[in-house]
C-alpha positions as CSV (number, residue, x, y, z in Angstrom):
1,M,28.0,-35.8,-14.7
2,T,29.1,-38.5,-12.3
3,L,30.1,-42.1,-13.3
4,K,26.9,-43.3,-11.7
5,S,24.8,-40.8,-13.8
6,I,26.6,-41.9,-17.0
7,R,25.8,-45.6,-16.2
8,R,22.2,-44.7,-15.6
9,A,22.0,-42.7,-18.8
10,Y,23.4,-45.7,-20.7
11,Q,20.9,-48.0,-19.1
12,V,18.0,-45.7,-20.0
13,I,19.3,-45.4,-23.6
14,K,19.8,-49.2,-23.9
15,I,16.3,-50.0,-22.7
16,S,14.7,-47.3,-24.9
17,L,16.4,-48.6,-28.0
18,H,15.6,-52.2,-27.0
19,H,11.9,-51.2,-27.1
20,G,12.3,-49.1,-30.2
21,L,11.3,-45.8,-28.6
22,D,13.6,-43.9,-30.9
23,E,11.6,-45.1,-33.9
24,L,8.5,-43.2,-32.5
25,I,10.2,-39.9,-33.3
26,P,9.5,-38.8,-36.9
27,A,12.6,-39.1,-39.1
28,K,12.2,-35.5,-40.3
29,M,12.6,-34.2,-36.7
30,T,15.8,-36.1,-36.0
31,P,19.1,-34.4,-36.9
32,W,21.8,-36.2,-38.9
33,Y,24.0,-36.8,-35.8
34,F,21.1,-38.6,-34.0
35,R,20.6,-40.9,-37.0
36,L,24.3,-41.6,-37.2
37,L,24.5,-42.4,-33.5
38,R,21.6,-44.8,-33.8
39,C,23.2,-46.6,-36.7
40,G,26.4,-46.8,-34.7
41,L,24.6,-48.6,-31.9
42,F,24.0,-51.5,-34.2
43,W,24.0,-54.2,-31.5
44,I,20.8,-52.7,-29.8
45,R,17.8,-53.5,-31.9
46,N,14.1,-53.1,-31.4
47,Q,12.8,-56.3,-30.0
48,H,9.2,-55.2,-29.9
49,K,8.4,-54.3,-33.5
50,D,5.0,-56.1,-33.3
51,K,3.8,-53.8,-30.5
52,I,2.2,-50.3,-30.7
53,G,4.0,-47.2,-29.5
54,G,2.0,-46.9,-26.2
55,E,2.7,-50.5,-25.2
56,R,6.4,-50.2,-26.0
57,L,6.6,-47.2,-23.8
58,K,4.8,-49.0,-21.0
59,L,7.1,-52.0,-21.1
60,A,10.2,-49.8,-21.2
61,M,9.0,-47.9,-18.1
62,Q,8.4,-51.1,-16.3
63,E,11.9,-52.2,-16.9
64,L,13.4,-48.9,-16.0
65,G,12.0,-49.1,-12.5
66,P,9.9,-47.4,-9.8
67,V,10.6,-43.7,-10.7
68,Y,9.7,-44.3,-14.4
69,I,6.6,-46.4,-13.4
70,K,5.2,-43.5,-11.4
71,F,6.1,-41.1,-14.2
72,G,4.2,-43.3,-16.6
73,Q,1.2,-43.3,-14.2
74,M,1.3,-39.5,-14.0
75,L,1.7,-39.3,-17.8
76,S,-1.4,-41.5,-18.3
77,T,-3.5,-38.7,-16.7
78,R,-2.3,-36.1,-19.2
79,R,-4.9,-36.8,-21.8
80,D,-4.7,-33.2,-22.9
81,L,-1.3,-34.2,-24.3
82,L,-1.5,-37.9,-25.2
83,S,-4.0,-39.9,-27.3
84,D,-6.5,-42.1,-25.5
85,E,-4.7,-45.2,-26.8
86,W,-1.4,-44.2,-25.3
87,A,-2.9,-43.0,-22.0
88,E,-4.8,-46.3,-21.5
89,E,-1.6,-48.3,-22.0
90,L,0.3,-46.2,-19.5
91,A,-2.6,-46.4,-17.0
92,M,-2.0,-50.2,-16.8
93,L,1.4,-49.6,-15.2
94,Q,1.4,-51.3,-11.7
95,D,3.3,-49.7,-8.8
96,R,4.4,-53.0,-7.3
97,V,8.1,-53.7,-6.5
98,P,9.8,-56.4,-4.4
99,P,10.0,-55.4,-0.7
100,F,13.4,-54.4,0.7
101,D,15.0,-56.2,3.7
102,S,13.0,-55.9,6.9
103,A,16.3,-55.4,8.9
104,I,16.9,-52.2,6.9
105,A,13.3,-51.2,7.4
106,R,13.7,-51.6,11.2
107,E,16.9,-49.6,11.2
108,M,15.3,-46.7,9.2
109,I,12.2,-46.7,11.5
110,E,14.4,-46.5,14.6
111,T,16.5,-43.8,13.1
112,E,13.4,-41.6,12.6
113,L,12.0,-42.4,16.0
114,G,15.3,-42.0,17.7
115,K,14.5,-45.0,19.9
116,P,14.2,-48.8,19.5
117,I,10.9,-50.0,17.9
118,D,9.8,-51.8,21.0
119,T,9.7,-48.5,22.9
120,Y,6.5,-47.6,21.1
121,F,5.3,-50.8,19.4
122,E,4.8,-54.5,19.9
123,D,4.0,-57.3,17.5
124,F,6.0,-55.5,14.8
125,D,5.6,-57.6,11.6
126,D,8.8,-58.0,9.6
127,I,6.8,-59.1,6.6
128,P,5.6,-56.0,4.8
129,L,1.9,-55.5,4.3
130,A,2.6,-53.8,1.0
131,S,5.6,-52.6,-1.0
132,A,5.6,-49.8,-3.6
133,S,8.1,-47.8,-5.5
134,I,8.5,-45.0,-2.9
135,S,7.7,-46.7,0.4
136,Q,6.9,-49.9,2.3
137,V,4.3,-50.6,4.9
138,H,4.6,-52.7,8.1
139,T,2.0,-53.5,10.8
140,A,2.3,-53.3,14.5
141,T,0.4,-52.6,17.8
142,L,0.8,-49.4,19.8
143,K,2.0,-50.1,23.3
144,S,0.2,-47.0,24.7
145,N,-3.3,-48.0,23.7
146,G,-3.1,-51.4,22.2
147,K,-4.5,-50.2,18.8
148,A,-3.4,-51.7,15.5
149,V,-1.3,-49.3,13.4
150,V,0.6,-49.3,10.1
151,L,4.0,-47.8,9.7
152,K,4.9,-46.4,6.3
153,V,8.6,-45.9,5.7
154,L,10.5,-44.6,2.6
155,R,12.7,-47.0,0.7
156,P,16.4,-46.6,1.3
157,N,18.2,-44.1,-0.9
158,V,14.9,-43.4,-2.8
159,E,15.5,-39.6,-2.7
160,A,18.9,-39.8,-4.4
161,Q,17.5,-42.2,-7.0
162,V,14.5,-39.9,-7.7
163,Q,16.8,-36.8,-8.0
164,A,19.2,-38.6,-10.4
165,D,16.4,-39.9,-12.6
166,I,14.6,-36.5,-12.6
167,L,17.8,-34.8,-13.7
168,L,18.2,-37.2,-16.5
169,M,14.5,-36.8,-17.5
170,S,15.0,-33.0,-17.5
171,Q,18.0,-33.2,-19.8
172,T,16.1,-35.6,-22.1
173,A,13.1,-33.2,-22.2
174,K,15.3,-30.3,-23.2
175,F,16.8,-32.4,-26.0
176,L,13.3,-33.5,-27.2
177,E,12.1,-29.8,-27.2
178,A,15.0,-28.9,-29.4
179,L,14.0,-31.7,-31.8
180,L,10.2,-31.1,-31.7
181,G,10.3,-27.3,-31.3
182,Q,8.9,-25.2,-28.5
183,G,5.4,-25.1,-30.0
184,N,4.9,-28.9,-29.9
185,R,1.8,-29.9,-28.0
186,L,3.7,-32.6,-26.0
187,R,5.7,-29.9,-24.0
188,P,8.2,-32.4,-22.5
189,A,9.9,-29.8,-20.2
190,E,6.5,-28.8,-18.7
191,V,5.5,-32.4,-18.1
192,I,8.8,-33.2,-16.3
193,E,8.5,-30.2,-14.1
194,D,4.9,-31.2,-13.2
195,Y,6.2,-34.7,-12.3
196,R,9.0,-33.3,-10.3
197,T,6.6,-31.3,-8.1
198,T,4.3,-34.4,-7.6
199,I,7.0,-36.9,-6.7
200,E,9.0,-34.6,-4.5
201,G,5.7,-34.1,-2.5
202,E,5.3,-37.8,-2.2
203,L,8.9,-38.1,-0.7
204,N,7.9,-36.0,2.3
205,L,5.8,-38.3,4.5
206,K,5.3,-35.6,7.1
207,L,3.4,-33.6,4.5
208,E,1.3,-36.6,3.7
209,A,0.4,-36.9,7.3
210,L,-0.6,-33.3,7.6
211,N,-2.7,-33.6,4.4
212,A,-4.5,-36.6,5.9
213,I,-5.2,-34.8,9.2
214,R,-6.7,-31.9,7.3
215,L,-8.9,-34.1,5.1
216,R,-10.0,-36.2,8.1
217,N,-11.1,-33.0,9.9
218,N,-13.0,-31.9,6.8
219,F,-15.1,-35.0,6.9
220,L,-15.5,-35.8,10.6
221,D,-18.9,-37.4,11.3
222,S,-19.8,-36.9,7.6
223,G,-20.9,-40.5,7.0
224,S,-19.3,-40.3,3.5
225,L,-15.6,-40.6,3.9
226,Y,-13.3,-41.9,6.7
227,V,-9.6,-41.0,6.8
228,P,-7.4,-43.0,9.2
229,Y,-6.1,-41.3,12.3
230,M,-2.5,-40.1,12.1
231,Y,-0.3,-40.3,15.2
232,E,1.3,-37.0,14.5
233,D,3.9,-37.3,17.3
234,L,5.2,-40.4,15.5
235,C,5.2,-38.9,12.0
236,F,8.4,-37.7,10.4
237,R,9.8,-36.9,6.9
238,R,10.7,-40.6,6.2
239,L,8.1,-42.3,8.5
240,I,4.4,-42.0,9.4
241,V,2.3,-44.0,11.8
242,M,-1.4,-44.3,11.2
243,E,-4.5,-46.1,12.4
244,R,-5.0,-49.5,10.7
245,V,-8.3,-49.7,9.0
246,Y,-10.1,-52.7,7.4
247,G,-12.3,-52.4,4.3
248,I,-13.1,-53.9,0.9
249,P,-11.0,-52.6,-2.1
250,V,-13.4,-50.5,-4.2
251,S,-12.4,-52.6,-7.2
252,D,-13.5,-55.9,-5.6
253,M,-17.0,-55.9,-7.0
254,A,-17.6,-59.5,-6.0
255,A,-17.0,-58.8,-2.3
256,L,-19.1,-55.6,-2.4
257,K,-22.0,-57.5,-3.9
258,A,-21.6,-60.4,-1.5
259,Q,-22.1,-58.1,1.5
260,G,-25.2,-56.4,-0.2
261,T,-23.6,-53.0,-0.7
262,N,-25.9,-50.3,-2.1
263,L,-23.8,-49.7,-5.2
264,K,-26.1,-46.9,-6.5
265,R,-25.7,-45.0,-3.2
266,L,-22.0,-45.7,-3.2
267,A,-21.5,-44.4,-6.7
268,E,-23.5,-41.2,-6.1
269,R,-21.6,-40.6,-2.8
270,G,-18.3,-40.7,-4.7
271,V,-19.5,-37.9,-7.0
272,E,-20.8,-35.9,-4.0
273,L,-17.5,-36.4,-2.3
274,F,-15.5,-35.0,-5.2
275,F,-17.6,-31.8,-5.6
276,T,-17.6,-31.3,-1.8
277,Q,-13.8,-31.5,-1.6
278,V,-13.4,-29.2,-4.6
279,F,-16.0,-26.6,-4.1
280,R,-16.7,-26.6,-0.3
281,D,-13.3,-27.3,1.1
282,N,-11.0,-26.4,-1.8
283,F,-8.8,-29.3,-0.8
284,F,-9.2,-32.5,-2.8
285,H,-7.5,-35.9,-2.8
286,A,-5.8,-36.0,-6.2
287,D,-4.7,-39.6,-6.3
288,M,-8.0,-41.5,-6.0
289,H,-7.1,-44.6,-8.0
290,P,-8.7,-47.9,-6.8
291,G,-5.6,-48.8,-4.8
292,N,-6.2,-45.9,-2.4
293,I,-9.9,-46.2,-2.0
294,F,-11.7,-48.8,0.2
295,V,-15.3,-49.3,1.2
296,S,-16.2,-49.9,4.8
297,R,-17.8,-53.2,5.9
298,D,-20.2,-51.3,8.2
299,H,-23.7,-50.3,7.0
300,P,-23.6,-51.9,3.5
301,D,-27.0,-50.3,2.9
302,D,-25.5,-46.8,3.5
303,P,-21.9,-47.4,2.6
304,Y,-19.0,-44.9,3.1
305,Y,-15.5,-44.7,1.6
306,I,-12.1,-45.1,3.4
307,G,-9.4,-42.8,1.8
308,L,-5.7,-43.6,2.0
309,D,-2.4,-42.1,0.8
310,C,-2.8,-38.3,0.9
311,G,0.5,-37.6,-0.7
312,I,-1.0,-35.7,-3.6
313,M,-3.6,-33.1,-2.8
314,G,-5.0,-30.4,-5.0
315,T,-6.4,-26.9,-4.4
316,L,-8.0,-24.3,-6.7
317,T,-8.3,-20.5,-6.5
318,D,-11.8,-19.0,-5.9
319,E,-11.7,-17.8,-9.4
320,D,-10.9,-21.2,-10.8
321,K,-13.7,-22.8,-8.8
322,R,-16.3,-20.3,-10.0
323,Y,-15.2,-20.6,-13.7
324,L,-15.3,-24.4,-13.5
325,A,-18.7,-24.4,-12.0
326,E,-20.0,-22.0,-14.6
327,N,-18.3,-24.1,-17.3
328,F,-20.2,-27.2,-16.4
329,L,-23.5,-25.3,-16.2
330,A,-22.9,-23.6,-19.5
331,F,-22.0,-26.9,-21.1
332,F,-25.3,-28.5,-20.1
333,N,-27.2,-25.3,-21.2
334,R,-25.3,-25.5,-24.6
335,D,-24.1,-22.0,-24.1
336,Y,-20.8,-22.3,-26.0
337,R,-20.3,-18.6,-26.2
338,R,-20.3,-18.4,-22.4
339,I,-17.7,-21.2,-22.2
340,A,-15.4,-19.3,-24.6
341,Q,-15.9,-16.1,-22.5
342,L,-15.1,-18.0,-19.3
343,Y,-11.8,-19.3,-20.6
344,I,-10.8,-15.8,-21.6
345,E,-12.0,-14.1,-18.4
346,S,-10.2,-16.7,-16.3
347,G,-6.9,-16.0,-18.0
348,W,-6.6,-19.6,-19.2
349,V,-6.3,-18.3,-22.8
350,S,-5.0,-15.0,-24.1
351,P,-7.4,-12.0,-24.1
352,D,-6.4,-11.6,-27.7
353,T,-8.1,-14.9,-28.6
354,D,-10.7,-14.7,-31.4
355,I,-13.8,-15.5,-29.3
356,G,-15.9,-16.4,-32.3
357,A,-13.4,-19.0,-33.5
358,F,-12.9,-20.3,-30.0
359,E,-16.7,-20.6,-29.6
360,Q,-17.0,-22.6,-32.9
361,A,-14.1,-24.9,-31.8
362,V,-15.9,-25.5,-28.4
363,K,-19.2,-26.2,-30.2
364,V,-17.5,-28.8,-32.5
365,V,-16.2,-30.6,-29.4
366,C,-19.2,-30.4,-27.1
367,E,-22.3,-30.7,-29.4
368,P,-21.8,-34.4,-30.4
369,M,-21.8,-35.3,-26.7
370,F,-25.5,-34.4,-26.5
371,N,-26.3,-37.3,-28.8
372,K,-25.6,-39.6,-25.8
373,P,-28.0,-40.1,-22.9
374,L,-27.2,-37.9,-19.9
375,D,-26.1,-40.9,-17.8
376,E,-23.3,-41.5,-20.4
377,I,-21.9,-38.0,-20.5
378,S,-18.6,-37.7,-18.7
379,F,-17.6,-34.5,-16.9
380,G,-14.0,-35.6,-17.0
381,H,-14.0,-36.0,-20.8
382,V,-15.9,-32.8,-21.3
383,L,-13.2,-31.0,-19.3
384,L,-10.5,-33.0,-21.1
385,E,-11.8,-32.1,-24.6
386,L,-12.2,-28.4,-23.6
387,F,-8.5,-28.4,-22.5
388,R,-7.4,-30.1,-25.7
389,T,-9.3,-27.5,-27.7
390,A,-7.9,-24.6,-25.7
391,R,-4.4,-26.0,-26.3
392,R,-4.9,-24.9,-29.9
393,F,-5.5,-21.4,-28.7
394,D,-2.2,-21.4,-26.7
395,M,-3.7,-22.4,-23.3
396,V,-1.0,-23.5,-20.9
397,V,-2.8,-25.9,-18.5
398,Q,-2.0,-25.2,-14.9
399,P,-1.0,-28.1,-12.7
400,Q,-4.0,-27.8,-10.3
401,L,-6.4,-28.1,-13.3
402,V,-4.6,-31.2,-14.5
403,L,-4.9,-32.7,-11.0
404,L,-8.6,-31.8,-11.0
405,E,-9.2,-33.4,-14.4
406,K,-7.3,-36.6,-13.4
407,T,-9.4,-36.9,-10.2
408,L,-12.6,-36.3,-12.0
409,L,-11.8,-39.1,-14.5
410,Y,-11.0,-41.4,-11.6
411,I,-14.2,-40.6,-9.8
412,E,-16.4,-41.0,-12.9
413,G,-14.7,-44.3,-13.8
414,L,-15.2,-45.6,-10.3
415,G,-18.8,-44.5,-10.2
416,R,-19.7,-46.1,-13.5
417,Q,-17.9,-49.3,-12.5
418,L,-20.0,-49.5,-9.4
419,Y,-23.3,-48.4,-11.0
420,P,-23.2,-48.1,-14.8
421,Q,-26.5,-46.2,-14.9
422,L,-25.1,-43.4,-12.8
423,D,-26.4,-40.0,-14.0
424,L,-23.5,-37.7,-13.0
425,W,-25.5,-34.6,-14.1
426,Q,-28.4,-35.4,-12.0
427,T,-26.1,-35.9,-9.0
428,A,-23.9,-32.9,-9.6
429,K,-26.3,-30.2,-11.0
430,P,-28.1,-29.4,-7.7
431,F,-24.7,-29.2,-5.9
432,L,-23.3,-26.8,-8.6
433,E,-26.4,-24.7,-8.7
434,D,-26.5,-24.3,-4.9
435,W,-22.8,-23.5,-4.8
436,M,-23.2,-20.9,-7.5
437,S,-26.1,-19.3,-5.7
438,E,-24.0,-19.0,-2.6
439,Q,-21.1,-17.4,-4.6
440,V,-23.2,-14.8,-6.5
441,G,-26.2,-12.7,-5.4
442,P,-27.6,-11.5,-2.0
443,K,-26.6,-14.6,-0.1
444,A,-23.0,-14.3,-1.3
445,M,-22.9,-10.6,-0.4
446,A,-24.2,-11.3,3.1
447,K,-21.6,-14.0,3.6
448,K,-18.9,-11.7,2.4
449,I,-20.0,-8.9,4.8
450,K,-20.1,-11.4,7.7
451,Q,-16.6,-12.5,6.9
452,E,-15.2,-9.0,6.6
453,M,-17.2,-7.5,9.6
454,P,-14.5,-8.2,12.2
455,Y,-11.9,-6.4,10.1
456,W,-14.3,-3.4,9.5
457,L,-15.2,-3.2,13.2
458,D,-11.5,-3.2,14.1
459,K,-10.8,-0.3,11.6
460,L,-14.0,1.7,12.5
461,P,-12.4,3.9,15.3
462,E,-9.7,5.0,12.7
463,L,-12.4,5.9,10.1
464,P,-12.9,9.6,11.0
465,E,-9.2,10.3,11.1
466,L,-8.7,8.4,7.8
467,V,-11.6,10.4,6.2
468,Y,-10.1,13.7,7.4
469,D,-6.6,12.8,6.2
470,N,-7.9,11.8,2.8
471,L,-10.0,15.0,2.5
472,K,-7.0,17.0,3.4
473,V,-4.8,15.2,1.0
474,G,-7.4,15.6,-1.7
475,K,-7.7,19.3,-1.0
476,N,-4.0,19.8,-1.3
477,F,-3.9,17.7,-4.4
478,V,-6.6,19.9,-6.0
479,K,-4.8,23.1,-5.1
480,S,-1.5,21.8,-6.5
481,Q,-3.3,20.6,-9.6
482,N,-4.8,24.1,-10.0
483,K,-1.4,25.8,-9.7
484,M,0.1,23.4,-12.2
485,L,-2.8,24.1,-14.6
486,E,-2.3,27.9,-14.2
487,R,1.4,27.5,-14.9
488,Y,0.7,25.3,-17.9
489,L,-1.9,27.8,-19.4
490,K,0.6,30.7,-18.9
491,Q,3.3,28.7,-20.6
492,Q,1.0,27.8,-23.5
493,Q,0.0,31.5,-23.9
494,K,3.7,32.5,-24.0
495,A,4.4,29.7,-26.4
496,H,1.7,30.8,-28.8
497,K,2.9,34.4,-28.7
498,S,6.5,33.4,-29.2
499,N,5.5,31.0,-32.1
500,Y,3.4,33.8,-33.7
501,L,6.3,36.3,-33.6
502,L,8.9,33.8,-34.9
503,L,6.5,32.8,-37.7
504,T,6.0,36.4,-38.7
505,S,9.7,37.0,-38.5
506,A,10.3,34.1,-40.9
507,I,7.7,35.4,-43.4
508,L,9.3,38.9,-43.4
509,V,12.8,37.5,-44.0
510,I,11.5,35.4,-46.9
511,C,9.7,38.5,-48.3
512,G,12.9,40.6,-48.0
513,T,14.8,37.9,-49.8
514,I,12.3,37.8,-52.6
515,L,12.3,41.6,-53.0
516,F,16.1,41.7,-53.0
517,N,16.3,39.0,-55.7
518,Q,13.6,40.9,-57.8
519,D,15.7,44.1,-57.9
520,A,13.1,46.0,-55.9
521,T,13.9,49.1,-53.9
522,L,16.6,48.4,-51.4
523,W,14.8,50.2,-48.6
524,A,11.8,47.8,-48.8
525,S,14.1,44.8,-48.8
526,Y,16.1,46.1,-45.8
527,T,12.9,47.1,-44.0
528,C,11.7,43.5,-44.2
529,F,15.0,42.1,-43.0
530,T,15.1,44.6,-40.1
531,M,11.5,44.0,-39.0
532,G,12.0,40.2,-39.3
533,T,15.2,40.3,-37.2
534,L,13.4,42.4,-34.5
535,L,10.4,40.1,-34.4
536,W,12.7,37.1,-34.2
537,L,14.5,38.6,-31.2
538,L,11.2,39.4,-29.5
539,G,9.8,35.9,-30.1
540,W,13.0,34.2,-28.9
541,R,13.0,36.3,-25.7
542,S,9.3,35.7,-25.0
543,R,9.5,31.9,-25.3
544,P,8.6,29.9,-22.1
545,K,11.5,28.3,-20.2
546,N,12.2,24.7,-21.3
547,H,9.8,25.1,-24.3
548,K,10.8,23.2,-27.5
549,F,9.9,24.4,-30.9
């Protein structure tokens, strides 16, 4: 560990103790040396005794800086691990940090471009439009077409800072797992690994640009979502250049109402967008918090969304999509047995799970939700509670499902904020039923045949030869099997004969021994011994090769 790492570790420990985070670990789970070390650091006392655990953690992460702020934001979505109280506290973390020097920003942009800024841009604004923990945004105008653009550039040395903090987090997670035990539901090592994958993806701006291009192409002329155009030739690992767009932040209800936005249509469109991304495209924006979503100023009576920041995207397997759709439909049909079966069939829980016990656990969670009106039932919370229940049956939640759950919670929260009476089931049910009908039944079979037809046509000329070769192989296989069977039967016959002779031999020897001990005539005793020896020799010689008795 380097001197820099030691200093960082000391800073993290100091801030953690200052906020009393050590007191959140139960005393019975802390070893004697941990308590002794805590007593030795007598000058660092908890300055936040009046605050609850979640608030203490939030304040500590704010003080620790950008990497920990983003970690707290990610952790707030893991409601399968944390209580709602803790998750809501961490969700209030704001990813706002002071901007770095614009001269450094210019230098970094020119390094990525390989040329001076004025080669491509004019009116470059040294004052950042926005500044976050990972990157900073500046505005400019493209010389080639005169269009307004934004330049997003990574903060200096952010990669090294992230790697150092992630290493420290991983070591801390291993220590916590040793204290709490492998079976603890918090699973710190798993959480840190999930975070590593997420934040390392955000550090590659070229990947973000490619994600945005793909999402944009999925919704060209859709009238529901607009994704800014990426100037791919000017996009690199540490810099991306995109079209500048203007809209109303989705959280600015006053501005949306002032322009006469159809909030009901906007809320329903958000739900439709989510299910379209997940089930039609299998590529969904997994960071749809209000800071990344805007509403166009055009057509307030038929509004559409503007999506930014495609650094975190999610995908599901075909099996995951089908099981999720069936889960939602089974929930609203109150078919808890089917939900339990789906979790086992999907491999999310072990096939050895007691399906009856799992069904009862699902029923306990889901049944009370039907006491609410349909427009108050949350898909996200249904999925969350099902995951929490499945955790008790040793379900290890996969990262893509966590991203899906987080996105669904965002979308629902957004939809209900825009239009509190939003009936998610009414909006989603037709979509899910149509999608399921396309996946199962004649329509799905016809679609599958259509997809596979080019491959079959390509292989059709080879079919007669393949059939002939397979028949020939089959014939040879049958012949070889028949020969093996004949050999086996002969060996068995020999073995039975040999066993019979040896058994008779043993009986004769035993009889001879008895007669000899009973003072019977010697000739009878010797006869038994002689016959027994001859039969033993015959039996031994007739045994099949490699046969074991």
